[in-house]
N, C-alpha and C positions, 0 to 999 in steps of 0.2 A: 575445570574439573567439576563433575557433578558430585555433590556431597551426598552422603548416606543420610536419608531422612528418617528420623527416629521419633517415636512416641513413647513416653514413659508412663507406665500405669502402676501406681502404688498408692495405698491409702494413707501412707505417712508422708506428710508434707516435707519434713526434713530430709527424708530419703530421696524424694523427687528432686528437691533443690540440690542436694549433693551430687546426684547422678547427672543432673543438667550441667552443673559447673564442670564436672569431669569431661563430659562429652563435648561441650561447647569450646573447650580448650583445644580440641582436635581440629586440624584444618580441613579434614575430609568428612566431618560429621556435623549434622545440623539437627537440633531438637525442634520439631515442628508442632508439638503438642504434649499435654499432660492429662492424666485422668486419675481420679481418686477411687474409682471402683470399676468393675467389669462392664457395666452398662455404659458408663461414660467413655470407657476405652473404645468400645464398639463405635460409638457416635463420633469420637474424635478421629478414629482411623477411617471411618466412612467419609469424613470431611477432608482430611489431610492427605490421604493416600500415601502413607509412609512406606519406606523400604523395610523397616524393622520396628517391631514393638517390643520393648523391654517390659515384661509382664510379671508382676508379683502373683503368688498363688492365692494367699488368703486376703480377700478384699470383701467389703460389704456389698450388698445388693446382688452382685453376681461375681462369683469367684473367678480366679484366673484361668482355671481349667475350662469352665463352661464358656468363658469369654473367648478363650483360644479356639474352642470348637466352632463357635459362632463366626469368629473372624475368618478362620480358614475356609469355612463353607461359603462365606460371602465374598471374601477377598483372598483367594488362595495364594496370590503373588506376595502378600505381606508375610515376612518371615517373623516368627515368634521366638524371642529369646526369653526364657524364664529366668528371672532374677529373684532368688529366694533365700531364706534362712534355713530351709528344710533340706537335709542331706539324706533323707530316707529313700530307699529303693522304690517304695510305693508311689511317692509323689513323682519321682523321676520317670518311671515307666508310664504313669498316667499322663504326664505332660507330653511325652513322645506320642502316645496313642492319640492324644487330642490334636496333634499336628505340629507341636513345637519342634524347632530345629536346633535348639540349644538349651543348655541348663548350666547356670552359673550361680554360685553361692554368694551371698552378700558379704561374706568374710573374705572373698577373693581380692587379690591385688587389682588395682585399677587397670593395670596393663592387661590382665586377663579379660576384663570386661570389654576393653577396646578390641582385643583380638577376636573375641566372640562376636561382637557386632559386625566387624568386617567380614568374618568368616560366613555368618549366616546371610549377610546381605548379598553374598556371591553365590548363594544356593548350597553352601556347604553345611556341615553339622559340627557343632562345638559341644563337647562333653567335658564337664569339669573333671580334672584329673582324679580326684579322690573317688568320684562316682565311677569313672571309667575303670579304675583299678579293681573295683569290686566285680565289674563285668569280666575283666581279664582273669581274675581269680576263679570266677565261676567257670569260665572256659577251660582253664587248666584242669580243674576238677573233672570236667566232662571228658577232656582228652585222656586223662589218666584212667577214667572209667571206660574208655573206648566208645563214647557215645557220639563224638563229633565227626571223626575223620571220614567215615564211609559216605555220609550224605554229601559232604562237600566234594569229595573225589568223584562223585557221580555226576557233577555238573560239567557241561562242556565249557571250553575256553570262552565262548561267546556269552554263555550264561553267567560265568564268573565276572565278565566285564559288566554285564547288565546289573548284576547284583551289587557291585561296587558303586555304580553310578546311581542306582536307586537309593542306596544307603546314604550317599552324599547329598541327596535332596533333589536330584534332577527329575524333571517331568518326563513322561513318555516321549513327548515331542522333542525335548532337548536331547534325550538319549538317542532318538532316531537320527537327529542331525549329526551328532558326534560319531555315531557308528555307521552312518550312511545306510540306514535301513528304514523301513516304514514304521510308523507308530503302532500299527496293528501287530507287526512282528515283535516289537518291543513288548507289547501286552502279552503276546503268546509266551515269550521268554519269561516274563514276570510271573505268569500263572504257573508255568512249569517249575520255576525256582521255588515259589511259595509252597507248592505241593511237595516237591522233593525234599525240601528242608523242614517240612511240617510247620510252616510259619503261617500266622493268620493276619497279622497287622504290620504296618510300617515300623511301629515301635519294636516289635520282635525282630524284624529284619535288621534294624540298626543295631540292636543288641547283639545279634548273631555276627554282623559284620565287624563289630568291635572285638568280639571274642576271637574271631578269626584273624585279627590283625589287618583287616582290609581298610580300616579307617584309622587315621591318626587320632588318638584320644583327645587332642586339643585342636582339632580342626574340623 
C-alpha cells in the first residue's frame, strides 16, 4: 500500500512534533519532512514531493497563505491542508483562494485531522464543520431572500456535474476522463458555470457548492 506522504509546516516545534506523532501512528500516512516557515516549506516540498502539506497560516519569513500560492503554482499536484488556530471567515476564504483544499482548526479532534488528510490526498475538499456551518447559514439566508435558486436552476445537468467535480478539486483532465468528454469541453462548461453563477474564483465556487449542499461539509 502506498502511504500518503505528508510535510508539516508550522513555526512551533511542539506542534510539529505532536502532529508528527499523530500521523506516524497511522498505517497509511508517512511524514516525509517538516518546515518552520513558509520558505522552508517550499524548499522541503520541492525536495520531497509530498502528497499533502499540512500548513499553518502565521509563520515567519513567508506566511502560509503566500507559501500556499507559491507551492500550488510550482507543484499543483501537492494538496494543501491548512491547520490553524484561526476560525475567521477572512482566513478561510483567503486560503481557499490561495489554492488550499482543506481547512482544519488546531482544536479539532485528531480523527478530524486524519480524515482531512485522507480526503485532500484523494483530490477532495475538507471543510471544518464549524466553518462550513457558517457557509450553510449564509446560503439559507440567500435562499430566503430569493437570491440563489434561479442561477442554479439555469445550469444544465452536465454543468451541475462539472460544478460538483470542480468543487471537489478535480482538474479539467480528470473531469474529462470521468465524464468522457474533452478537456476543452470541460473548460467551456467551467467558463459558462462561472459566468452564470457570477463566480470569479475557485474559492467562491467551493463556497457556492457547500451552500447548495453539493459537497459534504467534512469531505
